[in-house]
BAMARLUM-617773 format. One record per residue (C-alpha): residue number from 1; residue in three letters; x, y negated, z negated. Coordinates in Angstrom, 3 decimals, padded with zeros to 6 digits. Example, Ala and Ser with C-alpha at 12.3 -4.5 7.8 and 13.67 -1.06 7.14 Angstrom:
BEGIN
[atom 1, 'ALA', [012.300, 004.500, -007.800]],
[atom 2, 'SER', [013.670, 001.060, -007.140]],
//
This chain:
BEGIN
[atom 1, 'MET', [001.436, 000.659, -032.818]],
[atom 2, 'TYR', [-001.571, 002.468, -034.287]],
[atom 3, 'ASN', [-003.093, -000.610, -035.943]],
[atom 4, 'ILE', [-004.914, -001.404, -032.691]],
[atom 5, 'LEU', [-007.065, 001.679, -033.303]],
[atom 6, 'LYS', [-008.819, -000.333, -036.009]],
[atom 7, 'ASN', [-010.522, -002.146, -033.130]],
[atom 8, 'ARG', [-013.740, -000.124, -032.728]],
[atom 9, 'THR', [-014.187, -000.827, -029.028]],
[atom 10, 'TYR', [-010.618, 000.046, -028.148]],
[atom 11, 'ARG', [-010.755, 003.162, -030.371]],
[atom 12, 'HIS', [-013.766, 004.478, -028.487]],
[atom 13, 'LEU', [-012.146, 003.663, -025.114]],
[atom 14, 'PHE', [-008.931, 005.409, -026.100]],
[atom 15, 'GLY', [-010.929, 008.430, -027.244]],
[atom 16, 'ALA', [-012.715, 008.443, -023.892]],
[atom 17, 'GLN', [-009.363, 008.403, -022.142]],
[atom 18, 'ILE', [-008.056, 011.350, -024.147]],
[atom 19, 'VAL', [-011.058, 013.659, -023.622]],
[atom 20, 'ALA', [-011.233, 012.752, -019.915]],
[atom 21, 'LEU', [-007.525, 013.520, -019.546]],
[atom 22, 'LEU', [-007.907, 016.905, -021.246]],
[atom 23, 'GLY', [-010.814, 017.695, -018.955]],
[atom 24, 'THR', [-008.772, 016.751, -015.918]],
[atom 25, 'GLY', [-005.876, 018.900, -017.122]],
[atom 26, 'LEU', [-008.122, 021.912, -017.429]],
[atom 27, 'ALA', [-009.445, 021.252, -013.906]],
[atom 28, 'THR', [-005.897, 021.149, -012.539]],
[atom 29, 'VAL', [-005.198, 024.650, -013.835]],
[atom 30, 'ALA', [-008.627, 025.988, -012.787]],
[atom 31, 'LEU', [-008.299, 024.479, -009.293]],
[atom 32, 'GLY', [-005.051, 026.361, -008.666]],
[atom 33, 'LEU', [-006.696, 029.644, -009.722]],
[atom 34, 'LEU', [-009.775, 028.865, -007.598]],
[atom 35, 'ALA', [-007.546, 028.190, -004.566]],
[atom 36, 'TYR', [-005.826, 031.515, -005.053]],
[atom 37, 'ASP', [-009.156, 033.262, -005.470]],
[atom 38, 'LEU', [-010.435, 031.788, -002.145]],
[atom 39, 'ALA', [-007.275, 031.702, -000.061]],
[atom 40, 'GLY', [-004.852, 034.271, -001.560]],
[atom 41, 'ASN', [-001.360, 033.683, -000.199]],
[atom 42, 'ASP', [-002.508, 030.497, 001.485]],
[atom 43, 'ALA', [-003.351, 028.952, -001.886]],
[atom 44, 'ALA', [-000.346, 026.604, -001.713]],
[atom 45, 'LEU', [-001.637, 025.194, 001.558]],
[atom 46, 'VAL', [-005.093, 024.654, 000.066]],
[atom 47, 'LEU', [-003.624, 022.908, -002.976]],
[atom 48, 'GLY', [-001.381, 020.763, -000.859]],
[atom 49, 'THR', [-004.319, 019.664, 001.230]],
[atom 50, 'ALA', [-006.348, 018.981, -001.918]],
[atom 51, 'LEU', [-003.497, 016.795, -003.305]],
[atom 52, 'THR', [-003.339, 014.920, 000.014]],
[atom 53, 'ILE', [-007.150, 014.361, -000.160]],
[atom 54, 'LYS', [-006.689, 013.081, -003.685]],
[atom 55, 'MET', [-004.108, 010.518, -002.653]],
[atom 56, 'VAL', [-006.126, 009.400, 000.384]],
[atom 57, 'ALA', [-009.130, 008.860, -001.897]],
[atom 58, 'TYR', [-007.048, 006.875, -004.341]],
[atom 59, 'VAL', [-005.600, 004.640, -001.650]],
[atom 60, 'THR', [-008.860, 003.971, 000.216]],
[atom 61, 'ILE', [-011.547, 003.974, -002.512]],
[atom 62, 'ALA', [-009.782, 001.972, -005.273]],
[atom 63, 'PRO', [-009.977, -001.453, -003.473]],
[atom 64, 'VAL', [-013.687, -000.939, -002.704]],
[atom 65, 'ALA', [-014.279, 000.018, -006.370]],
[atom 66, 'GLY', [-012.400, -003.082, -007.483]],
[atom 67, 'ALA', [-014.758, -005.197, -005.426]],
[atom 68, 'MET', [-017.790, -003.533, -007.038]],
[atom 69, 'ALA', [-016.504, -003.842, -010.600]],
[atom 70, 'ASN', [-017.693, -007.449, -010.951]],
[atom 71, 'ARG', [-021.050, -006.777, -009.316]],
[atom 72, 'TRP', [-022.146, -004.145, -011.835]],
[atom 73, 'PRO', [-021.928, -004.039, -015.665]],
[atom 74, 'ARG', [-018.634, -002.302, -016.442]],
[atom 75, 'ARG', [-020.046, -000.024, -019.097]],
[atom 76, 'GLY', [-022.803, 001.240, -016.811]],
[atom 77, 'MET', [-020.359, 001.702, -013.943]],
[atom 78, 'LEU', [-017.854, 003.688, -016.075]],
[atom 79, 'VAL', [-020.603, 005.921, -017.511]],
[atom 80, 'ALA', [-022.068, 006.658, -014.074]],
[atom 81, 'LEU', [-018.665, 007.580, -012.738]],
[atom 82, 'ASP', [-018.037, 009.930, -015.667]],
[atom 83, 'VAL', [-021.409, 011.602, -015.049]],
[atom 84, 'LEU', [-020.593, 011.980, -011.336]],
[atom 85, 'ARG', [-017.251, 013.602, -012.233]],
[atom 86, 'ALA', [-018.971, 015.957, -014.619]],
[atom 87, 'ALA', [-021.457, 016.950, -011.906]],
[atom 88, 'VAL', [-018.669, 017.730, -009.463]],
[atom 89, 'ALA', [-016.844, 019.787, -012.093]],
[atom 90, 'VAL', [-019.985, 021.864, -012.691]],
[atom 91, 'ALA', [-020.342, 022.500, -008.940]],
[atom 92, 'LEU', [-016.782, 023.665, -008.351]],
[atom 93, 'PRO', [-017.177, 027.236, -009.744]],
[atom 94, 'PHE', [-019.981, 027.892, -007.277]],
[atom 95, 'VAL', [-018.056, 027.137, -004.083]],
[atom 96, 'SER', [-017.532, 030.002, -001.626]],
[atom 97, 'GLU', [-015.704, 028.215, 001.210]],
[atom 98, 'ILE', [-012.444, 026.249, 001.232]],
[atom 99, 'TRP', [-014.051, 023.263, 002.999]],
[atom 100, 'GLN', [-016.464, 022.957, 000.048]],
[atom 101, 'VAL', [-013.479, 022.572, -002.262]],
[atom 102, 'TYR', [-012.185, 019.748, -000.105]],
[atom 103, 'VAL', [-015.513, 017.908, -000.146]],
[atom 104, 'LEU', [-015.920, 018.196, -003.899]],
[atom 105, 'ILE', [-012.286, 017.192, -004.538]],
[atom 106, 'PHE', [-012.814, 014.097, -002.403]],
[atom 107, 'LEU', [-015.942, 013.185, -004.464]],
[atom 108, 'LEU', [-014.150, 013.874, -007.759]],
[atom 109, 'GLN', [-011.057, 011.853, -006.887]],
[atom 110, 'SER', [-013.123, 009.017, -005.364]],
[atom 111, 'ALA', [-014.944, 008.719, -008.667]],
[atom 112, 'SER', [-011.579, 008.724, -010.481]],
[atom 113, 'ALA', [-010.225, 006.098, -008.090]],
[atom 114, 'ALA', [-013.148, 003.896, -009.047]],
[atom 115, 'PHE', [-013.063, 004.728, -012.758]],
[atom 116, 'THR', [-009.358, 004.372, -013.624]],
[atom 117, 'PRO', [-008.579, 000.795, -012.473]],
[atom 118, 'THR', [-011.938, -000.495, -013.810]],
[atom 119, 'PHE', [-011.131, 001.139, -017.156]],
[atom 120, 'GLN', [-007.597, -000.235, -017.146]],
[atom 121, 'ALA', [-008.777, -003.766, -016.314]],
[atom 122, 'THR', [-011.190, -003.678, -019.286]],
[atom 123, 'ILE', [-008.484, -003.053, -021.911]],
[atom 124, 'PRO', [-006.850, -006.562, -021.712]],
[atom 125, 'ASP', [-010.327, -008.111, -022.199]],
[atom 126, 'VAL', [-010.846, -005.917, -025.288]],
[atom 127, 'LEU', [-007.315, -006.686, -026.622]],
[atom 128, 'PRO', [-006.527, -010.272, -025.509]],
[atom 129, 'ASP', [-003.395, -010.502, -027.661]],
[atom 130, 'GLU', [-000.380, -009.508, -025.563]],
[atom 131, 'GLN', [001.366, -007.609, -028.405]],
[atom 132, 'ASP', [-001.795, -005.582, -029.027]],
[atom 133, 'TYR', [-002.161, -004.917, -025.315]],
[atom 134, 'THR', [001.479, -003.765, -025.085]],
[atom 135, 'ARG', [000.837, -001.243, -027.799]],
[atom 136, 'ALA', [-002.255, -000.082, -025.992]],
[atom 137, 'LEU', [-000.183, 000.513, -022.849]],
[atom 138, 'SER', [002.293, 002.597, -024.838]],
[atom 139, 'LEU', [-000.515, 004.635, -026.386]],
[atom 140, 'SER', [-001.927, 005.231, -022.906]],
[atom 141, 'ARG', [001.457, 006.438, -021.684]],
[atom 142, 'LEU', [001.696, 008.793, -024.664]],
[atom 143, 'ALA', [-001.759, 010.106, -023.947]],
[atom 144, 'TYR', [-000.782, 010.917, -020.333]],
[atom 145, 'ASP', [002.418, 012.673, -021.485]],
[atom 146, 'LEU', [000.740, 014.654, -024.256]],
[atom 147, 'GLU', [-001.994, 015.763, -021.870]],
[atom 148, 'SER', [000.613, 017.198, -019.509]],
[atom 149, 'LEU', [001.869, 019.334, -022.428]],
[atom 150, 'ILE', [-001.353, 020.189, -024.178]],
[atom 151, 'SER', [-003.728, 020.901, -021.250]],
[atom 152, 'PRO', [-001.722, 023.862, -019.825]],
[atom 153, 'MET', [-001.415, 025.419, -023.295]],
[atom 154, 'LEU', [-005.126, 024.881, -023.959]],
[atom 155, 'ALA', [-005.946, 026.400, -020.594]],
[atom 156, 'ALA', [-003.739, 029.402, -021.247]],
[atom 157, 'ALA', [-005.418, 029.967, -024.622]],
[atom 158, 'LEU', [-008.891, 029.753, -023.109]],
[atom 159, 'LEU', [-008.006, 032.124, -020.274]],
[atom 160, 'LEU', [-007.357, 034.825, -022.836]],
[atom 161, 'ILE', [-011.069, 034.894, -023.648]],
[atom 162, 'VAL', [-012.883, 033.423, -020.631]],
[atom 163, 'SER', [-012.599, 033.527, -016.789]],
[atom 164, 'PHE', [-010.909, 030.646, -014.993]],
[atom 165, 'ASP', [-014.167, 029.191, -013.629]],
[atom 166, 'THR', [-015.231, 028.511, -017.241]],
[atom 167, 'LEU', [-012.433, 025.960, -017.445]],
[atom 168, 'PHE', [-014.514, 023.735, -015.184]],
[atom 169, 'LEU', [-017.156, 023.698, -017.911]],
[atom 170, 'GLY', [-014.486, 022.256, -020.234]],
[atom 171, 'THR', [-013.774, 019.610, -017.572]],
[atom 172, 'CYS', [-017.471, 018.749, -017.427]],
[atom 173, 'LEU', [-017.706, 018.472, -021.214]],
[atom 174, 'GLY', [-014.616, 016.220, -021.233]],
[atom 175, 'PHE', [-016.176, 013.805, -018.772]],
[atom 176, 'LEU', [-019.515, 013.816, -020.600]],
[atom 177, 'ALA', [-017.739, 013.105, -023.932]],
[atom 178, 'SER', [-015.861, 010.247, -022.182]],
[atom 179, 'ALA', [-019.204, 008.863, -020.947]],
[atom 180, 'ALA', [-020.695, 009.052, -024.439]],
[atom 181, 'LEU', [-017.741, 007.230, -025.994]],
[atom 182, 'VAL', [-017.854, 004.438, -023.355]],
[atom 183, 'LEU', [-021.628, 004.158, -023.872]],
[atom 184, 'SER', [-021.081, 003.671, -027.620]],
[atom 185, 'ALA', [-018.810, 000.675, -027.049]],
[atom 186, 'VAL', [-019.726, -002.929, -026.173]],
[atom 187, 'LEU', [-017.554, -003.930, -023.194]],
[atom 188, 'PRO', [-016.887, -007.366, -021.885]],
[atom 189, 'SER', [-017.749, -007.970, -018.236]],
[atom 190, 'PRO', [-016.388, -011.325, -017.065]],
[atom 191, 'ALA', [-018.640, -012.729, -014.365]],
[atom 192, 'PRO', [-017.068, -013.825, -011.063]],
[atom 193, 'THR', [-016.943, -017.574, -010.560]],
[atom 194, 'ASN', [-018.383, -017.431, -007.014]],
[atom 195, 'PRO', [-020.345, -014.790, -005.126]],
[atom 196, 'ARG', [-018.190, -013.167, -002.477]],
[atom 197, 'GLY', [-018.795, -011.263, 000.756]],
[atom 198, 'PHE', [-017.937, -007.557, 000.780]],
[atom 199, 'TYR', [-014.770, -007.953, 002.903]],
[atom 200, 'ASP', [-013.513, -010.866, 000.778]],
[atom 201, 'ALA', [-014.202, -008.951, -002.444]],
[atom 202, 'THR', [-012.617, -005.731, -001.162]],
[atom 203, 'THR', [-009.391, -007.343, 000.007]],
[atom 204, 'ARG', [-009.151, -009.920, -002.809]],
[atom 205, 'GLY', [-007.075, -007.778, -005.076]],
[atom 206, 'LEU', [-004.631, -006.850, -002.345]],
[atom 207, 'ARG', [-004.256, -010.550, -001.361]],
[atom 208, 'ILE', [-003.614, -011.650, -004.932]],
[atom 209, 'TYR', [-001.171, -008.748, -005.384]],
[atom 210, 'LEU', [000.861, -009.215, -002.217]],
[atom 211, 'ASN', [001.031, -013.014, -002.620]],
[atom 212, 'THR', [002.438, -012.774, -006.183]],
[atom 213, 'PRO', [006.238, -012.292, -006.256]],
[atom 214, 'ARG', [006.357, -010.428, -009.533]],
[atom 215, 'LEU', [003.706, -007.988, -008.253]],
[atom 216, 'ARG', [005.601, -007.389, -005.022]],
[atom 217, 'GLY', [008.494, -006.518, -007.335]],
[atom 218, 'LEU', [006.173, -004.177, -009.202]],
[atom 219, 'LEU', [005.298, -002.427, -005.952]],
[atom 220, 'ALA', [008.965, -001.901, -005.163]],
[atom 221, 'LEU', [009.492, -000.528, -008.691]],
[atom 222, 'SER', [006.488, 001.759, -008.155]],
[atom 223, 'LEU', [008.270, 003.165, -005.106]],
[atom 224, 'SER', [011.391, 003.700, -007.213]],
[atom 225, 'ALA', [009.353, 005.542, -009.852]],
[atom 226, 'ALA', [007.500, 007.603, -007.258]],
[atom 227, 'ALA', [010.757, 008.805, -005.736]],
[atom 228, 'ALA', [012.100, 010.012, -009.089]],
[atom 229, 'GLY', [008.728, 011.416, -010.164]],
[atom 230, 'ALA', [008.289, 013.333, -006.871]],
[atom 231, 'MET', [011.701, 014.932, -007.392]],
[atom 232, 'VAL', [010.484, 016.238, -010.751]],
[atom 233, 'ILE', [006.930, 017.193, -009.907]],
[atom 234, 'VAL', [007.510, 018.739, -006.464]],
[atom 235, 'ASN', [010.967, 020.285, -006.807]],
[atom 236, 'THR', [011.371, 021.418, -010.401]],
[atom 237, 'VAL', [009.955, 024.880, -009.778]],
[atom 238, 'VAL', [012.312, 025.468, -006.824]],
[atom 239, 'VAL', [015.343, 024.087, -008.640]],
[atom 240, 'VAL', [014.757, 026.237, -011.715]],
[atom 241, 'ARG', [013.426, 029.452, -010.164]],
[atom 242, 'SER', [015.460, 029.673, -006.942]],
[atom 243, 'GLY', [018.502, 027.503, -007.708]],
[atom 244, 'LEU', [019.127, 028.494, -011.331]],
[atom 245, 'GLU', [017.307, 031.889, -011.115]],
[atom 246, 'LEU', [015.428, 031.300, -014.381]],
[atom 247, 'GLY', [011.889, 032.279, -015.360]],
[atom 248, 'ALA', [008.565, 030.473, -015.538]],
[atom 249, 'GLU', [009.217, 029.464, -019.162]],
[atom 250, 'ALA', [012.279, 027.550, -018.049]],
[atom 251, 'VAL', [010.142, 025.666, -015.496]],
[atom 252, 'ALA', [007.746, 024.599, -018.254]],
[atom 253, 'LEU', [010.580, 023.517, -020.533]],
[atom 254, 'THR', [012.295, 021.537, -017.750]],
[atom 255, 'LEU', [009.051, 019.671, -017.005]],
[atom 256, 'ALA', [008.658, 019.164, -020.775]],
[atom 257, 'ALA', [012.094, 017.460, -020.865]],
[atom 258, 'PHE', [010.791, 014.877, -018.396]],
[atom 259, 'GLY', [007.647, 014.388, -020.529]],
[atom 260, 'ALA', [009.722, 014.114, -023.685]],
[atom 261, 'GLY', [011.807, 011.348, -022.163]],
[atom 262, 'SER', [008.704, 009.470, -021.151]],
[atom 263, 'MET', [007.209, 009.781, -024.642]],
[atom 264, 'ILE', [010.409, 008.635, -026.321]],
[atom 265, 'ALA', [010.434, 005.541, -024.183]],
[atom 266, 'ALA', [006.733, 004.853, -024.802]],
[atom 267, 'LEU', [007.318, 004.990, -028.563]],
[atom 268, 'PHE', [010.110, 002.433, -028.507]],
[atom 269, 'LEU', [008.897, 000.117, -025.720]],
[atom 270, 'PRO', [006.554, -002.050, -027.821]],
[atom 271, 'ARG', [009.409, -003.241, -030.070]],
[atom 272, 'LEU', [011.775, -003.513, -027.107]],
[atom 273, 'LEU', [009.315, -005.641, -025.143]],
[atom 274, 'ASP', [008.934, -007.932, -028.132]],
[atom 275, 'ARG', [012.629, -008.789, -027.722]],
[atom 276, 'LEU', [013.370, -008.437, -024.011]],
[atom 277, 'PRO', [011.577, -009.706, -020.906]],
[atom 278, 'ASP', [009.537, -007.223, -018.857]],
[atom 279, 'ARG', [011.785, -007.678, -015.847]],
[atom 280, 'GLN', [014.912, -006.637, -017.675]],
[atom 281, 'VAL', [013.332, -003.542, -019.147]],
[atom 282, 'MET', [011.692, -002.426, -015.909]],
[atom 283, 'LEU', [014.725, -002.990, -013.718]],
[atom 284, 'SER', [016.864, -001.100, -016.233]],
[atom 285, 'GLY', [014.425, 001.783, -016.041]],
[atom 286, 'ALA', [014.584, 001.855, -012.239]],
[atom 287, 'GLY', [018.389, 001.644, -012.338]],
[atom 288, 'LEU', [018.498, 004.576, -014.747]],
[atom 289, 'MET', [016.364, 006.729, -012.467]],
[atom 290, 'ALA', [018.346, 005.940, -009.330]],
[atom 291, 'GLY', [021.614, 006.371, -011.204]],
[atom 292, 'VAL', [020.649, 009.776, -012.587]],
[atom 293, 'LEU', [019.522, 011.107, -009.213]],
[atom 294, 'LEU', [022.686, 009.965, -007.455]],
[atom 295, 'ALA', [024.986, 011.006, -010.288]],
[atom 296, 'LEU', [023.411, 014.496, -010.364]],
[atom 297, 'ALA', [023.867, 014.809, -006.599]],
[atom 298, 'ALA', [027.543, 013.816, -006.924]],
[atom 299, 'GLY', [028.019, 016.242, -009.787]],
[atom 300, 'LEU', [026.517, 019.144, -007.926]],
[atom 301, 'THR', [028.979, 018.673, -005.091]],
[atom 302, 'THR', [031.979, 019.128, -007.417]],
[atom 303, 'VAL', [030.772, 021.167, -010.426]],
[atom 304, 'ASN', [028.572, 024.186, -010.839]],
[atom 305, 'THR', [025.906, 022.363, -012.846]],
[atom 306, 'GLY', [023.785, 024.479, -015.161]],
[atom 307, 'TRP', [020.348, 024.254, -016.706]],
[atom 308, 'ALA', [021.529, 022.035, -019.582]],
[atom 309, 'ALA', [022.569, 019.320, -017.120]],
[atom 310, 'ILE', [019.161, 019.472, -015.373]],
[atom 311, 'LEU', [017.381, 019.190, -018.742]],
[atom 312, 'VAL', [019.413, 016.104, -019.682]],
[atom 313, 'ALA', [018.890, 014.557, -016.237]],
[atom 314, 'TRP', [015.136, 015.126, -016.389]],
[atom 315, 'LEU', [015.022, 013.657, -019.906]],
[atom 316, 'PHE', [016.681, 010.445, -018.683]],
[atom 317, 'LEU', [014.449, 010.374, -015.604]],
[atom 318, 'GLY', [011.484, 010.430, -018.012]],
[atom 319, 'LEU', [012.954, 007.544, -020.000]],
[atom 320, 'GLY', [013.375, 005.430, -016.875]],
[atom 321, 'TYR', [009.972, 006.400, -015.501]],
[atom 322, 'SER', [008.144, 005.273, -018.592]],
[atom 323, 'ALA', [010.237, 002.071, -018.850]],
[atom 324, 'VAL', [009.001, 001.117, -015.340]],
[atom 325, 'LEU', [005.345, 002.142, -015.600]],
[atom 326, 'THR', [004.382, 001.269, -019.181]],
[atom 327, 'PRO', [004.850, -002.549, -018.958]],
[atom 328, 'SER', [003.198, -002.770, -015.532]],
[atom 329, 'GLY', [-000.202, -003.569, -017.056]],
[atom 330, 'ARG', [001.323, -006.702, -018.642]],
[atom 331, 'LEU', [002.322, -008.026, -015.237]],
[atom 332, 'LEU', [-001.121, -007.351, -013.816]],
[atom 333, 'ARG', [-002.823, -008.960, -016.787]],
[atom 334, 'ARG', [-000.905, -012.211, -016.492]],
[atom 335, 'SER', [-001.123, -012.347, -012.700]],
[atom 336, 'ALA', [-004.921, -012.753, -012.376]],
[atom 337, 'HIS', [-007.917, -014.383, -013.973]],
[atom 338, 'PRO', [-010.148, -012.072, -016.060]],
[atom 339, 'GLU', [-012.744, -011.830, -013.320]],
[atom 340, 'ASP', [-010.095, -010.813, -010.780]],
[atom 341, 'ARG', [-008.379, -008.184, -012.931]],
[atom 342, 'PRO', [-010.432, -005.171, -011.764]],
[atom 343, 'ALA', [-009.497, -006.017, -008.137]],
[atom 344, 'VAL', [-005.808, -006.457, -009.005]],
[atom 345, 'PHE', [-005.664, -003.278, -011.062]],
[atom 346, 'ALA', [-007.361, -001.487, -008.171]],
[atom 347, 'ALA', [-004.739, -002.866, -005.778]],
[atom 348, 'GLN', [-001.928, -001.564, -007.993]],
[atom 349, 'PHE', [-003.677, 001.799, -008.211]],
[atom 350, 'ALA', [-004.016, 002.066, -004.460]],
[atom 351, 'LEU', [-000.578, 000.741, -003.513]],
[atom 352, 'SER', [001.292, 002.791, -006.145]],
[atom 353, 'HIS', [-000.428, 005.945, -004.985]],
[atom 354, 'ALA', [000.525, 005.050, -001.394]],
[atom 355, 'CYS', [004.154, 005.229, -002.663]],
[atom 356, 'TRP', [003.403, 008.717, -004.011]],
[atom 357, 'LEU', [001.862, 009.692, -000.698]],
[atom 358, 'LEU', [005.245, 008.927, 000.889]],
[atom 359, 'ALA', [007.388, 010.396, -001.893]],
[atom 360, 'TYR', [005.617, 013.778, -002.269]],
[atom 361, 'PRO', [006.210, 015.075, 001.297]],
[atom 362, 'LEU', [009.686, 013.548, 001.466]],
[atom 363, 'ALA', [010.739, 015.359, -001.692]],
[atom 364, 'GLY', [009.408, 018.733, -000.502]],
[atom 365, 'TRP', [010.606, 018.444, 003.087]],
[atom 366, 'VAL', [014.187, 017.388, 002.370]],
[atom 367, 'LEU', [014.681, 020.056, -000.305]],
[atom 368, 'THR', [013.190, 022.772, 001.930]],
[atom 369, 'ARG', [015.051, 021.732, 005.077]],
[atom 370, 'PHE', [018.447, 020.600, 003.721]],
[atom 371, 'GLY', [018.802, 021.702, 000.072]],
[atom 372, 'LEU', [019.010, 020.246, -003.429]],
[atom 373, 'VAL', [021.932, 017.785, -003.040]],
[atom 374, 'PRO', [020.445, 016.077, 000.064]],
[atom 375, 'ALA', [017.082, 015.869, -001.746]],
[atom 376, 'LEU', [018.681, 014.208, -004.742]],
[atom 377, 'LEU', [020.598, 011.820, -002.459]],
[atom 378, 'ALA', [017.523, 010.943, -000.400]],
[atom 379, 'LEU', [015.249, 010.296, -003.358]],
[atom 380, 'GLY', [018.048, 008.528, -005.232]],
[atom 381, 'CYS', [018.530, 006.193, -002.273]],
[atom 382, 'VAL', [014.778, 005.517, -002.086]],
[atom 383, 'SER', [014.721, 004.785, -005.808]],
[atom 384, 'ALA', [017.713, 002.481, -005.453]],
[atom 385, 'ALA', [016.108, 000.713, -002.485]],
[atom 386, 'GLY', [013.013, 000.092, -004.596]],
[atom 387, 'LEU', [015.242, -001.429, -007.291]],
[atom 388, 'ALA', [017.000, -003.673, -004.773]],
[atom 389, 'LEU', [013.689, -004.895, -003.331]],
[atom 390, 'ALA', [012.373, -005.598, -006.824]],
[atom 391, 'ILE', [015.395, -007.707, -007.657]],
[atom 392, 'ARG', [014.858, -009.677, -004.419]],
[atom 393, 'PHE', [011.123, -010.215, -004.814]],
[atom 394, 'TRP', [010.979, -010.823, -008.589]],
[atom 395, 'GLN', [013.397, -013.609, -009.453]],
[atom 396, 'ALA', [014.847, -013.680, -012.960]],
[atom 397, 'ASP', [014.288, -017.383, -013.483]],
[atom 398, 'ALA', [010.782, -017.587, -012.048]],
[atom 399, 'PRO', [008.721, -019.907, -014.323]],
[atom 400, 'ARG', [005.129, -019.131, -015.248]],
[atom 401, 'GLU', [004.163, -022.791, -015.024]],
[atom 402, 'ILE', [004.843, -024.337, -011.598]],
[atom 403, 'GLU', [004.466, -027.929, -010.481]],
[atom 404, 'HIS', [002.632, -028.041, -007.137]],
[atom 405, 'PHE', [000.448, -030.151, -004.813]],
[atom 406, 'HIS', [-003.012, -029.473, -003.352]],
[atom 407, 'GLU', [-003.115, -030.981, 000.121]],
[atom 408, 'ASP', [-006.334, -029.092, 000.829]],
[atom 409, 'LEU', [-008.279, -030.704, -002.072]],
[atom 410, 'PRO', [-009.669, -034.238, -002.319]],
[atom 411, 'PRO', [-007.974, -036.486, -004.883]],
[atom 412, 'ASP', [-011.049, -036.563, -007.114]],
[atom 413, 'HIS', [-011.438, -032.779, -007.246]],
[atom 414, 'PRO', [-011.923, -031.573, -010.890]],
[atom 415, 'HIS', [-009.026, -029.138, -010.618]],
[atom 416, 'LEU', [-006.554, -031.951, -009.943]],
[atom 417, 'GLN', [-007.396, -033.843, -013.142]],
[atom 418, 'GLY', [-006.624, -037.254, -011.683]],
[atom 419, 'GLY', [-004.839, -036.360, -008.459]],
[atom 420, 'GLY', [-001.187, -035.946, -007.514]],
[atom 421, 'PRO', [001.124, -033.084, -008.409]],
[atom 422, 'HIS', [000.311, -031.091, -011.541]],
[atom 423, 'ARG', [001.688, -028.142, -013.471]],
[atom 424, 'HIS', [000.017, -025.083, -015.021]],
[atom 425, 'VAL', [000.358, -021.297, -015.252]],
[atom 426, 'TYR', [000.207, -020.269, -011.628]],
[atom 427, 'VAL', [-001.849, -017.328, -010.343]],
[atom 428, 'ILE', [-003.318, -016.635, -006.900]],
[atom 429, 'ASP', [-007.000, -017.651, -006.774]],
[atom 430, 'ASP', [-009.400, -019.739, -004.672]],
[atom 431, 'TYR', [-007.381, -022.938, -005.268]],
[atom 432, 'HIS', [-003.961, -021.288, -005.008]],
[atom 433, 'ARG', [-003.878, -018.894, -002.088]],
[atom 434, 'HIS', [-000.132, -018.806, -001.578]],
[atom 435, 'TRP', [002.877, -018.884, -003.872]],
[atom 436, 'PRO', [004.765, -022.221, -003.798]],
[atom 437, 'GLN', [008.101, -022.101, -002.051]],
[atom 438, 'ALA', [011.209, -022.961, -004.082]],
[atom 439, 'GLY', [011.970, -026.657, -003.799]],
//
């Protein structure tokens, strides 16, 4: 897996991802402390609003950013976005009103909504070999999981010697280091084949995405993953502290079990994906998540389940979560031409976060209103529904090369290569606006 780090460009980009993630992790801890400093007992409301603003920015800004990615040099765009994020991080310690937090969070997350899909779409151009790209996806998943473990520990260590607002300086330095690493790499920037209007460019990624059956399946799987992930992220503290009456350390270890499962899957997925098709692996991951949630709900109705059972369940949820999310970049890569990848990655970024925007409040509301078992049942059913939709949309025997006609093109058009039906790897583009119907 680590041989791909010999590629200098990818090595610098991976380093940029790591330092930016660490900076973001420090900001997450500092933001919670800042909210408490400003709002006291209403800090949870402030943080909940900030998270909602984050998701709204992700859903609305990402498609616009995907449209811009082919109009500007990618390296310059990524560096500028990192500098903007650093500037916002520097400004956060100086806020005195809650509304100022909301404005700065919207700016910060808007920059992240533009940065992340553009960054992700650049990796397959840097690593064109699918096996190398698969390993890069696993490394990226590991980086996210390690950040979730390391950042809180690093923040706790720093808070022993500095005040919480100093953590924002660490966030700023992380983004500036990311900008420097991106600036030191030579990035490919495929040029678009035709100039496009703003509306066409903004909606292009969504149109490609929603007209591609395997990507509609990916969206359904994203819903399945969001349901399971929301159960973990939103409800773990209540399950452990109120339900099991354990301390804060147990909350951290329970969340770590989910992260450990995700890391284990990420380590083994490259070899697994060399042998099994993406669809089989991803559907199995979704089935595992839905099965764990529903089985745990059934178990809690008959047995006094303890902490050990929760730890095991969260570990398997992490395994399924990573099995769904890690290969997703492979589907996006093979579903668009290089010049369309930023728009398609942006569409996935926006649509997957729309799933989270639904799953987060559902998880919290059902647990608060009805209790743990109904929450597990509700989220398990949503996860299973995502799996069922994915099976329907993404057919097992769908070929990559499809024979088709072009009634809208003249017989002598260069694309037809002599006229009549022809066969090639099919993706949605200017000549192929809809997926051929079976038969």
